[in-house]
N, C-alpha and C positions, 0 to 999 in steps of 0.2 A: 083496323090497326093491329089488333092481336095477331090476325092471320099474316099481315105483312111482316111483323116483327119476328115471328116464329119461323116463317118461311126464309126470311133473310138469314136467321141464325142457322137453319138447316143447310141452306145453300153454301155457306161459308164455314160450316163445321165448327160453329162456336158453341162452347159448353153452355148448358142451361142456366148455370150460375151467373152468366153475364146478362140474362133477360132483365132483371130489375135495373141493372146499371145502364143498359141500353135505353130502357125507358126514361130513366132520369136524364140521361145525355140528350135524348131527342127532346124532352120538355125544355131543357136549358137552351138548346139551339133554336127552338121555335119561338123563343121570346124575341130574337132579333131576326125577323124574316129577311130584311134587306141584306144583312151580312151573310145569311144562309144561302140566298140566291146567288150571291157573288163567289162564294168559296168554291175553289177547285183544287183538288189534291191528288195528283197522279202519284204512283209508287215512287218514282225517282224524286219528285218534288217533296213528298213527305219525308223521304230519307234524308235529303240534304237540308231540309228546314229543321229537322230534329237534331241533326249534326251541327250544322253551321248557325242555327238559330238558337233554339232553346239550349242545346248543349253548351255552346259558346257562352251564353249569358250566364248559366248557372256555374260554369267553370270560373268566370270572371268574378262572380260574387264570392264564390268559395276562396279564390286566391286572395282577394282583399281581406277576408277574414283571417286567413292563415298567416298573412304577413304581420297581422297585429295580435295574434293569439298563439299561446303555446298549444301544440297539438301532439297527438300520438298516432301511429300508423299501424294498420293491420293489412298485411298483404298475403296472398296466396294464389296458386295457379291451378288451372284445370283444363282438361282436354275438351275441345269443342267437337261438334259433329263432323267438321272438316279436318279433324285430326291435327289441329294446331293447339299449341299451349296458349292459353289466355291468361295473362297475369292482370289481377285487379288490385287496386289500392283504395282502401278506405281510411278516412281520417276522423278522429274523434277530438272535439275541442269545446271549450265553454263559449257559447255564443252570447254576446252581449245583447243582441236583438231578441233572441228567444228567451234569455235569462235561464238557460239550462244547457247541459251537455248534449250536443247533437252528434250524430254520426253521419257522415256524407261520403259519397263516392267521388274520388278524385280523378282516377284515369284507369282505363283498361286498354290493353294492347296485346297483340299476338307476338310470340316469340318462337323462333325455330329452334334455337339451342337454349336450354334453361340450365344455368349453373350460377355459382355465387358471383362470378364476374359479370356475366350478362344481367343478372338481377340488379347489381350495383349500378351498372351502366344505365339501365332503364330508369331506376329510381332517381339517380343523380340527374340524369337528362331532363326527367320530368320537373323536378324542382328548379333547376337552372333555367329551363324554358320559361318558367313563370317568375323567376327572380325571387324565390322564396328561400331565405337562409336556413340551413340546417340547424342553426342554433335555436330555432323556433320548435324543432321536433324534440319530444321528451322521451318517447320510447317506441319500440317496434315489437309487434306481436306476430309471430310466425310459428309454423309447426316445427317439430323436432328432427326433420330430415337432416342429413349430413350437410347438404349444400345450403341449407338455410341457417343451421345453428352449429356447424362444425367449429370446434375451438381454434383450429389453425387457419382454415381457409373458408369458412362458411360465410354466407352473406352477412350476417349480423356482425361477425368479427371484422370483416372489410368495412362495413358501414361505421363501426365504432372507431376505426382509424380516421375516418373523415369527420366524425362527430363524437369525440371522446366523452362528452357530457351525458350521452344517452344512458338512461336508467336500465339497470340489469333486473328485469322482472321475471327472468328464468323461463322465458318461453311460453308456450300454450299449455297452461296447467290442465285444461280439459282433455288435451291430446294425451298428456301423461296418464290421466285416469283411464282413458280407453285402453292404453297400453298395459296399465296395471291389471285391468279386468282380463286382458288377453293373457297375461302371464299367469294369473290364477287359474283360468280355464284350460291353459295348455296341459295340465296334469291329468285331465279327465278323458282323453282319447277322442275328443270331438264327437262324443255320443249325442249331446244335445244339438250341437251345431250341424252335424250330419243329418239328423232327423228333420230339423227345420228347413234346411237347404232342399232336402228331398221333397218334402211336403209342398214347398213353394214351386218348385219345378214341375211336380206332378200336376198341380192345379193350373199352372201358368198356360200350358199348351193343350189343355184338355177341357174345352167348354162343357162336353157331356159329363165328365166327372164333377165339375162345378155344379151342374144342374142336379144331378143325383144326390150329391152330398148336401146340397142346400136343402133338398126335400127331406132328407134323413134327419138333418138338424131340427127342422120344424116339427117332425114327428116326435123327436126325443126331447123337445122343449128347450133347445140350446140355441143361443143366438149365432147365426152363421156370418163368418167373415173370411174373405179370401186370404189363405195363409200368406203372410208378408214375407219380404225379402230382407235379410239382414245385410248391412253394409260392412264389408270386410275390413276397411280401415277405420270404422267406428264401431269397436268391438262390443260396446254396450248395446248396439241394436239387437244383439242376440237375446238380451233380456226383454226388450220391447216385443220382439217376435214371439218369444216363448210365453209371455204373459197372455198374449192373444190366443195362441194355439192351445195352451193347456186347457182353456175352457171348453175346447172341442175335443178333448182327448176321448171321451166316451164315444161320440159319433165316429171318431177316427178308428177305434178299435172294432166297432160293428162293421164299418164300411170296408176296411181293408181285410176282414175275414174272407171277402171275395177272392183273395189271391193266396190264400192258404193252399199249399200243395195238396194234390188229390191223394193223400195218404190217409188210410182209414183211421188210424189212431190219432193223427193230427186233426183231422176233420171232426172226429168225435169229441176230442178234448176241447177244441176251441169253439165248436158249436155249443157246448154246454156254457163256456164262458159268455158267448153272445146271448144266449138264452137268459142267463142271470142279469145281463145289462138291459135286457128288454122287459124285465119284471115290472109289472104295473101298467103296461100298455094293453089296450084292448085287442081282441083277437084280429080285428080288421087292421089295426095298425101294425101288428106283428106280421101279418100276411104281406102287407105292403112293403115292410122292411126287407123281408126275404125276397120279394120281387125285385127290389132295387139291387140287392146283392147278387142275384142271379143274372140280372141285366149287365151288371158290372163285370161279372165273370166272362160274358161273351165279347168283351171289348178286345179288339185286335191290339196287340202290343208289339213295339220294336224290342230288340234285345236289350237296349239301354233302358227301356221302359220296364221290362220284366225285372231286370237287376235292381232298379229303383224301387219297385213295389216290393221285391223281396226284402230289401233293407228295411223299408217302413214296417212291413209285417213283423219282421224280427224285433223292431223297437217297440211297436205298440201291442204286440201279442206274446211272442216267445220270451222276450226279456223285458217285460212291461215293468217289473219291480225295479230292475236296475235302471231302466229309463227314468222313471219317476224319482228314484233316488237322486240321480244327477239333476234332474229338472228342480227338485225341491231345494237342493243345495244352492243352485244358482239363484233361485228366487229368494233365498235367505240372505246370501252375501252380496250379490251384485247391486241391491238398492243402496248400499253404503256409497258406492261410487256414482251411481245414477243420480241420487239426490244432490250430490256435490255439483255435478255437471249442470243440473236444472237451476241451481242458484246462480251460476255464473253465465248462463245463457240468457238471463234477464237483460233487456235492453236498457240498462240504466247503470250508472257508476257504482261499482261494487268493490273498489280497490281497498276500502277500509275493512272489508270482511275477509279478504283473500287469505291472509296469514292465519287467522284464527280458524278458518274453515279447513285449511290444509292440515293444521295441527290436530284439529278434532277428527277428521276422517282417518288420519294415520293412527290416532290413539284408539278410536273405536275399532278399527281393523285389528290392532294389537290386542284389544280386550277380548276378541273372539277366541284366542288361544294362548294368552299370557296372563299370568296371575295378576290381579288388580293392584295388589300392593307394590308390584315391580314397576308399574308405569304410572300410577295415579298422580304422583307429585312431581313427575319429571317435566322439565321445560323442554322447549322445542329442540334446543341444542343437545340435551341429553338423550332425547328420543332418537335423534339422528345417529348418535354414537352407541346406542344400546346394542350389547352383544346378543344377538339373536341365536347364536350357536350354544348359549348356555342353557342346558336342558333343565336346570333347576328352576328357571322362571316360567317354564311352560306348564299350562294346565294339563291335568290328566285328561285322557281321551274322552272319559265320560263327562267331563265338564266343558269341553270345547263347544263353542256355539256353531250349530249347523242348521238351526231352524227346527221347530216342532215336527213338521212333516217328515223331514229327514230322519230325525231321532226315532219317530214312531216306526218308520220303515225298517230302520236298523234293528230295533227290538224284535220285530217280526222275523227278520233274517236270522237273528241270533238263536231264535227258538227252533229253526229248522236246521237239522245237521248238514243238509246239502248246501245251504247258503251261508252258514255261519262263517266260513273261511273268507267268503266274498265280502262279508260285512267287515271282517278284520282288515282286509286289503284295502277296502274303500276308506276306512278311518285312517289308515296309514297314508294314503294318497292325500287325504284332506289336510292332515298335519304337515305333510311335506309342502303342499301347496301354500298353506298359511305362512310357513317359515321363509320359503323361497320368494313368495311375493312381497313380503314385508322387507326382506333383504334387498329386493329389487327397488323397492319404493325409497329406501333411505338415501341413496345418492341421487335419485331422480327427481323427487319432489323437493321444492325449495324450503325445507324445514328451517334451515339456517340463514335464510335470506334476511339480512338486518333491514334492508330497505323496506321489504313488505311488512316486517314487524313495526317499523316506524310509521308506516302509512295507517296502521290500525288506529293511531292517535287522532285520525280525522273523524272517527266514529262519534257522532253527536252524543251517544249515551256515555262516552268515556270522559267527557270534559269535567274539569273540576278536581283533578288529581295531580299529584307531583310527578307521577310516572308518565303521564301524558305530557306534562310540561317538558320533561327531559326528552321524550321522544320527538316532540315538535322541534326542539332545539337542534337535535341531531339531523332531522329531516332537512333543515336548511342547507346543510352541506352537500346533499345529494342534487340540489337545483342551483348550480353555480351560475347558470345563464338567466335564471329568473330572479334570484335575490342577490344583488351586487353587494360588494363589501361595505360600501357607504350606507347601505340599508340595514345592516346587521342590528344596530341599536333599535331602529324603529320596529324591526321584526320581533326582537326580544321583548319590547314593551307590549306589542299586540298579543304575543302568546301568553305573557304573564297576566295581562288584563283579562284575557279570555277565560282563564282558569278561576277567576274569582267573580266572573260576571254572573249576577243573580237574575239577570232578565234575558236569558237565552230562550230561544223558541222551543216549543215542545218537540221532542224527538219522535213522538208518535201521534197519529191523527186520532179523530174521534172513535174510530173503530178499533184502535189498538194496533194498527199497522205501522210499521216504521216509515217515517217520511223519507222520500228520496234524498240521497246524499247532497246532490247539487241544489235541490229545492230547499233544503235546510240551511245550507251555507249561504246561499244568495240573500237570505233575510238579514245577514249580519256583515256582508262584505263591506258596506259603508262604514261600519264601525272600526273595522281592522283592515285598512286598505293595503298595508304591506303583506300581511298574512294572506289576504285574499289572492294576491298575485300567485303565491305558491299553491294555494288550495286549487285555483283554476287550472294550473298546470297539472297537478296531481290527479285530479278527478277525471282527467281526459284519458287516463291509462285504460287500455283495453284489458279486459280480464277474461274474455271469452272470444272464440273465433266467429266473428260476424260476417266476414267476407265470404264464407262458404255459402251463405244464404243467398248472396247475390248472383250465384251461378245457376239458380233454379230456372231462370228465364232465358239464359244464354242460348240455349239450343233452339229457341223459337226464332232467334234473329240470325245467329251465326250457323248456317247450315252447310251441308256437303257441297252445295253449289254456289256458295257466296264467296266473295273476295275480301280484301283487306278493308274496304269501306264499310262493310257491314260490322266489323269489329269495332269501328269508330262509331257506328250507329248504336251498337250495344252499350258502348261507353256512355254516349249521350242519354240513352234511355235511362241507364242506371242513375246518372246524375240527376235527371228529372225526378225519378222515383224517390230517391233518397232525400232530395230537397223538399218534396211534398211531405214525406214522412217526418222529416225534422220539424215541420211546422204543424204536425198533427192535423193535417187537412187532406182534402182530396182535390183533384183537378176541377171538379164542378164547383166546390166551395171557393176554391182559390180564385177562379175567373168569374164567379157570379157578380152581376151588377144589379143593384136593386132597381135602378132606373136606366134603362137601355140607352137613352139619349143623353142624360145628364151626369150619370155617375162616371167618375174618372176611370181611364184605362191605364194600365202599366205601359208608359211610353217606352221603356227599355225593352220590354218584350216585342212591342210593335216595331221598334227599330231593328232589332236583331233578326226578326223574321223577314222584314222587308229587304234587308241587306244580305240575307243568307245566300242568295244566288250569286252575288258578286264574289263572295269568299269561296264558294264551291267552284265557280269558274276559274278563279285564280289558281286553285289547287290542281284542277285538270290541266291548265296551261303549263303550269311548273312541271307536272308529271310528264306531259308530252315533250317538253323541252329537254328534260333529263333523259328520256328514252332516245331522242334524236342525238343528243350529244354522246351518249354511250354508243349508239350505232355508228356515228362518225368516228369515234375513237377506235373502235374495233374494225373500221373500214368495211362495213357491211353496206353494200349498195342497195340491196332490196330488203324491204321489210318482210318479216316472216308472214307466210300466207295465213289468212284467217281460217279458223276451224270451219270445216264444212257444215253447212246448215242442212235442214231436212230435205230442202228442194234439190240441192246438189247431190245428195245421197240417192234420191229417187232417179235423177237423171243418170247417174252412174249405173244404177241397177238396170235401167231400161237399155242402156248401151250394151251391157253385158248380155242381156236376153237377145238383143238383135244379133250380136256376134255368134251366139249359140245357134240361132235359127239359120243364119247364113251358112255355117258350117254344116248343119244337117241337110240343107237344100243341095249343097255341093256334093255331098256323099251320095245323094240319090241320083 
């Protein structure tokens, strides 16, 4: 059985991580031998059954939930392998069945032209198709591109005209943080970014370099990892890549000595540097290191490869101090933004922390270069209006936060007359980067968003205070489609009663961790029925971009050779995946039956799978009828000829050969 399983995986190029899952799947299937003997799934059958069977079923169940629940939407688009734009819609809502907030996939579709109007048409058409009123939608989260969030003609502006009650959550705050990091890094001449990009490219296309460098890392006692690729539109990925690569900086310096030009002075100078880096190694280990270096020297390089290695040599050897100065600064400052993003990438409701975290990250960033007394007691509104051009509130250069490693390098540079000027210039760049980045953040991040401030009142730890009572009262006006005017008195009674309730659940578990927001509130929904309606709507709000994660599996389904139906298959697959995830289960657990003969089956699943072919056939017939009508309208008598298959190509090639032979025989 092991040989069979492993051979099957090798035959179909399945990753080894699938081995235990395949074994579990085989065990589950073997429990019902009769059904296993009967099952037949060809490729086409599998495709239409997941589309018209499971996909249709999960969509129906989701639509029923959305018609009776307030939900929020997260949408984004991405290029597939067949160069089509795929738009995906996720929805978040409080599920009465699961008693928690769930995120599910609603629909994906391909689009030829992507702009605000086509997005609105797609979204409106999707909701109208399923008869879901827009009054049920609470908010939309999308990135900050012009066609998504442009103030005059962006998608969200157009959507708000159709649904004026939509909450203004100020877009994707995580996207703002990436842009903020990019703004800060833009002052430093791409020194770190260029090095990381060159290292990734150098290792990507050179298996021999990977092999040699891996052995070198082993000799030097450093854990080897392949240099990663940063994602240009997710700027903080430069921090992730740098954190991994900086550990290998010593092996990089030794290895790239192989490409120091054959200049006597350079060779002697940096041979001494390498010799110091090898201190502590045995004679045999040092000899092997130089064997690796000499082997690397003999590698044939393209002009582009030579230029790339020249840039790397400059960064890790010639200008090593300058490189580490910039890397140390990035490692000191960028974690401020990275930690913020990690908080809001959690797959749980975090809307109650959004405002406080935004204010904190801005205040902490200002604290790097502004006097504490100038910002310590300022509210979010005052921070937003702070005059950053006032030099009197700036810290002296010696007190700015740049990280210990950066400050130690600067001290060494100041001692050296040749680098003292460089240190001064670097400090000037850092100060400029701080001021301009903070100035960029003030209008970009929602410091003054009163809705987000009011949503902080949902925090379980905040209950029992008059300020919270006032915020909850204001919050009611942001949800006119949830709390009707005749319910105002009941809502006011609920929030007043809540603030004096002495029997509220603990906000932290036994381990001292915060209880999930939805799991805390569900324990008291029965006590405060009117307030519960608003809370369920509010905690559905997306605080981080989750739709991007759904694109990771897209290119396994929508390939360069596939058609529109495979986009529908991808949509169905995502619906199934998100439905299983919402139930915190797997397919094997969801369809497991303790007693194969007597345990009940999900009849709706059986029905939709058995009737999938009928729906598939009707779609094919409708598509054929539409093509015929279009052909008739255009008065085209003949259908277009089908694309040549491989046999017709061979026949054409043979005919050409025969003609060539006939011409030769005539000439003779």
